[in-house]
C-alpha angles and dihedrals in degrees: 000000000000113000094233091076110099114230106221125203117192109214107214092181094075113107121253120222090261093056091047089052091052094048089049091055089048091049092053093048088050092049091051090048094236093140124114135016115346114220133183146131122281110273117267122228113278095003092129088065102035098037126082120254121205136183139201124199137195134169126240130171138210103211102312097334109104123218129185117220116203131186113207116190141164110239109238135174110261109260117241106267097207125149088260093069094065109173111241108228098221096039116132115257110268092245092058089053088051089061090071098040110116099189097091106033105144107019110192095218121026144106111290092245090056090053094046100042106018093235125163096197135019143150123231127200111198137162107275097224117068094229096046117098138177101231111156120083094229092056090048090051091047092053092046090052090049090052092046093050092045091051091046093048096047101036089230113167097193114108112254120205133191119207111223134179121021116336095241090063092061092214116169135173122186152150141227123198133198136163104309093340136091133187119204118204112208134174142200120195121184137171096210121045122227104234095237091065097056093085140046100255092055091050092049089054092053092047094050093046091050094051090047091197113199093208114098102215096051114219111253118274116227117215138199117191131188125183117191121205123194125211113196102154115074092184100170095046118072110189105265100214110100117198109245117268104239096196093062091068101103094070087064095265134085104214093313090328111116123200110265093034128093121226121244140195142050121296090210133037104280091202110071105174141010117213118201117194115197112195136194099193103183120028128148124212113273097028092090136037120215116157138135094284107034137020133193091196101111110169092213088060096047111121094222130043125182129176136203128178127219111223120215109250109252098339112209106259126188099224092047091049091050091051095045094049091049092047089053087062089067090067096053117110105196124106123230090256094052090050098047097033123265093255094067094113104022125113120237110281100353134066119235111230097196118047091205090069091054090046095047087061090053096044104038107176112256126189089231121113116249098252091065096038093062124197090248092068090059091045093052092054091050088047093057090058093047092048094053085068104031107038120247099269095048095072103114095220121044118228098254094052091046094048092048091052094045091051090049091051095041108031090167090069097075128056098178092053095050093105093055090049094049090055092043091047090054091052095044091045086067090060097045110086115236113267095251095051125106091240093055091051093052088101088072090060097039095040088229124121134277112279092243096051132109092242092055091048091047089052091053093046093050090047091053094044090049089054103038111015117051103311115233094358090057091048092051090047095051091045091052090052090047094053090049090052091051092052091046090053093048093050094046099040097243113149118233111248125227098038127111115245121249135048120333112292106237091201089071132073120282095252090055089050091051092052091048088050090053089050090052087052093049090048094052093043091049092048091048093047091051089050094239133102107258098212128005124208124223110203104186120163088252089054123049111346099199126194113185094158118129099356113223094010096076104023091131096059102075131037090212091052091099091066089060103050104127093328092176122359084153087088090063091056120089101257110191093214105061110183102195123052106236132170112259113269093242094059092045093053092050092046121034096011094061093042090049089050092055093045091045090059091053103034104031096259095309125161120234105268095213095077118107110253115244138180099024120167101186140312114282091232099215108041127070125193110266100231111026087035091221123140114281111241124210107230129224101253135191116260111247113254112269114235136203119214094257091053091049090051092048090050095048088052092052090048092048091049090060088077131211100289118121090250093050091049090050093049090047091052090049091051091049094047098057090107091047092053091050090051092049092053091050091048093050091050092050095043113039111196094026124139135210092266089060092051092047092050090058101033105037108008091180091067091062112076118200122196133179110239132174114240127213091276091055095250120138110241133173114243122188134196139171118272121261094261091054089055095056106120114258091008116172096246093052090046093049092046091053091047095046118097124200098265120149117231094254092061096044125100109267116265089200118044098204096182093055094044092048091052090049092053093046091050090048091052093046094055096049112119119216087253092054089047093052091050092050091048100039092090089055091049091048089047089051092047093052090049091050092048090048091050092050093045091053087064093052102034101210113171097206090054092053090057093049091049090054088050092049091051095050092043093048094047091055094047100040097046093076124066118261101006119205117273091231093058091047090051090052090054092049090048091052091051089049092052091053092049089052093050091051091046089051091050091053092046092052092044090055093047094049093042093233093161093047093054110110101189106084096210093050089046091055090047092051091046089052091047092053092048090051091050089057095049107032129060092230133009125202115227113234110234092011111231093351099055124093094261091041093055091049091050089047090053091048090055093044092052091046091050095049092052091048093048100051105112127191111284099251093048089053094063092048091049098052091061119169126354088250091061091048090054093052092050103038099158097051087169113040119204092242132042121237110292113268089210135021118194124183129178118195121192136177141150116233137154113258140221096358132025090245094051123108114278105252137185118265123186138177127187122195130188124184122186133159092269104037151010125216135185117191114186132185110193121181127204137185109245098184097102099012 
């Protein structure tokens, strides 16, 4: 042969795709340690429901077709592997024994193979993609052969299933192997049921034929039967929640829904169906007759009843709808002007440059006290202007609604309605938690506002208007009126009601802080206009010991230091409107400062004592001035400037930008010590002849150290001196003391420019878009919703809901504490609140259906209450006493009533249907108490030798389920393989 010819050798030892597939299955079974004899304890009752199921998955492929292989197993404690538990060699695999176990026949929640075959562990091979399916018979057989070979090769005793046909059909075939035995798992799935299989006798025939038992007296077949009845029609219970009547608003209520309260409850029945399962757990063949003409299976006589309820998917709930609609506002982009029309506040023909001119026309000062000049007068005058441009009917909120809301928000605006508000205040006081309570303090965690504040009420009103009265337009309209009212109050010195006194509370939302800031401005302006100090601050050593010295340098020294940080660097800025006439700084420094410096060198920084004291509040009581020996007087000081969180941020940025240079640090310290300087000047004016030590003893007692020393004469005397940090050369306190002149607070430049700050706040409010407003107020709405849910839960007392509410509170406090939280996280909180509302609505629905409140016997009432709570929390609840217990008799009545209503035919038909007396005798119960069962489940079991009479007796089992849509038989048939 010529050499060019290639000599080919075909290697028949290389693996085919099929062999690779089998070895891959074996490999996975080895990895999961499913090889060898399976051991375990017999299954306890109910373990399929109460125990934990787990699964492991892997991917294998046959050529390019991908399969997923999944191991499902019930987690069990490892059995004690002592010498006592010697494994019997010929014992049946554990999973074959499980086929006969009757403790877990109809588990309410489990994998379908667990329900059909009662297995505690199995492996499933299924096409990996959802739309893939193994349809041809040859492919099914190939997969089964693969499984069989893999089980044989590995000695694995865990059942292995293959999913065939489309996934929705849930068709499985499988196999389980043991020493000398094998169980085949087979299945039939039909749409239409052959009539012989609709009753027990037909199913028994199929089972016996399939076993083909060679013994003549066939061993008895044990049976478990379950019939499920569905109740969909709750005829005698209309759903009690009425949707609120919107027209009834003007009286202060919206169909039982007051302003300042959120609605609650489902608008439709949240329980759609009740499923009653009547079970005969242990029957033997021959005890009961059930064929095509007669049946002994009467649900009332069934020894076991269990109930599950089907919940409506996402029932429409009022609180949830309110929250969702309000949350949608956050995503709107329009400004108030765009929504209401730009011309809302423009005069005919010409544009007004300064809004204050337009407003002064609306709010002409009148010498009438506020209770007579009600808010509504001002609103009407504003309305006329708006209407000129918009047409009367276009105003989003009608007058009555608007007036009711404004009176709710500003109860001080109406005298004649005081009585109504007194009564309303007393009712709403019942719903507001007391100030010390945990519920009241929720606003700290949520960064919202106290539940009795104006901000909180405003949030609830906007939420209600958004839902019932014109959506975003109504919100914009009310906000516009609100801002007008704020300006009116500022210009006319009327305090804003519903806000705590004092500086802005940084624990609350920014909008609340802004309103508090405006109130501070109004208070200062009012006090100034009346020629008196509004509030006077007593800074005794026992009170606030303040230490504003060198700003950042000593922040650790004093716990009250935080209060000081840059309290008012505003006073260092060149405010155009200086309130007090002061000498210019340049002259002062040349004059007094230099003189003081000289004097200070000689007299230890003392002030000349011959000045007339001014601006004294009261004597200190304990302290005397060190040198003149006169009583030390506490001066009247300027209040430090209140700050909102955005101002504090702004200020810290400015201070940070000054850098770390010596000059920057010095300037920073000067800016931060504006308040200190003001207090020093007041102190000098009140205490002529004082020195820095006197000031430090009052202002920062810790910086004055007193020691007992023995003088020349041997007497013990107390000697004091400034602390080390006060003695540092050119320290800020000494510098400030030298610069300070004896000027009483009333003649100093204002630390807090209230006019400027008020205008800033009013501008800030005016430019808020509805979306910004919704974001500011969302924490208040979530806060209100949590309080509402808590209040409703307290009436029902559902333990699972208590846990969820705690989770909502902790989740919300984490999310809302930071500025501008993510939408996704806010949606999660709203969804949690909605789920709680649905649970409470379901509890109420079930209580009404089971007549818990009407039950007079206390013990029975408690049992029913417990039963209702279990229905909410468990997938299936067994009925104590089956059809004869208190809950059972109620369920029986529900079905009877539903059947009677369903069976009432039109009158003329009724006569025709009754027919002759003979017919009536044959059909005595024309209306049965229960409808036809929606589902029939039967489990048949026996132990017989297969395939020959001399084979080992092995477990055989067949499960059948028949519903309106389909019919399924799932059989597990075991055979002895020793000689076959």
